[in-house]
C-alpha positions as CSV (number, residue, x, y, z in Angstrom):
1,M,-49.2,6.7,-98.1
2,L,-47.9,4.8,-101.1
3,V,-49.5,1.5,-102.1
4,I,-47.3,-0.3,-104.5
5,G,-48.9,-3.0,-106.5
6,S,-47.7,-5.8,-108.8
7,Q,-49.9,-7.8,-111.1
8,Y,-52.2,-9.8,-108.8
9,W,-52.4,-10.7,-105.1
10,N,-48.9,-10.5,-103.6
11,S,-48.5,-14.1,-102.4
12,V,-46.7,-17.4,-103.2
13,H,-48.4,-20.7,-102.5
14,G,-47.0,-24.0,-101.2
15,R,-47.7,-26.5,-98.4
16,T,-44.4,-28.2,-97.9
17,Q,-40.8,-26.9,-97.8
18,G,-39.6,-25.9,-101.2
19,E,-43.0,-26.2,-102.8
20,A,-43.5,-22.5,-103.0
21,M,-40.5,-22.3,-105.3
22,Q,-42.5,-24.2,-107.9
23,D,-45.2,-21.5,-107.9
24,E,-44.0,-19.7,-111.1
25,E,-46.9,-17.2,-111.2
26,G,-46.5,-16.3,-107.5
27,L,-42.7,-15.8,-107.9
28,Q,-43.3,-13.6,-111.0
29,T,-45.7,-11.6,-108.9
30,M,-43.0,-11.1,-106.3
31,R,-40.4,-10.1,-108.9
32,T,-42.9,-7.6,-110.4
33,L,-43.6,-6.2,-106.9
34,A,-39.9,-5.9,-106.2
35,R,-39.2,-4.0,-109.4
36,N,-42.2,-1.7,-108.7
37,I,-40.9,-1.0,-105.2
38,V,-37.4,-0.2,-106.6
39,W,-38.8,2.1,-109.3
40,T,-41.0,3.9,-106.7
41,L,-38.0,4.5,-104.4
42,N,-35.9,5.7,-107.4
43,S,-38.8,7.7,-109.0
44,I,-37.5,11.0,-107.5
45,N,-34.5,10.7,-109.8
46,G,-36.7,10.4,-112.9
47,K,-36.0,6.8,-113.7
48,E,-38.2,4.9,-116.3
49,L,-40.8,2.3,-115.4
50,P,-39.3,-1.2,-115.4
51,K,-40.0,-3.5,-118.3
52,K,-42.8,-6.1,-117.8
53,E,-42.3,-9.8,-118.0
54,A,-44.6,-12.0,-120.2
55,K,-47.5,-13.2,-118.0
56,I,-47.2,-16.7,-116.4
57,A,-50.5,-18.4,-115.5
58,T,-50.5,-21.4,-113.1
59,N,-53.3,-23.9,-112.6
60,F,-53.2,-24.9,-108.9
61,I,-55.5,-27.9,-109.4
62,R,-53.2,-30.9,-109.8
C-alpha cells in the first residue's frame, strides 16, 4: 500500500463558506499532496520529483 504524504497534516481549515480559501498553508499542503500523488502515479515512467514551494506558515489565532 502506498501512503503519499505532503508537508504536514492534509487538511484545510475554515468555519464559514469561503473561509478555507484563506488558509494559505492548508492550500499549499493540498497542492503539495496533489503534486506528490501525480509524481507517484507517473513514477513508473521515471519522472523527476516535483519542485517544492517555499514554506508558508499561518497563525490561526486571530
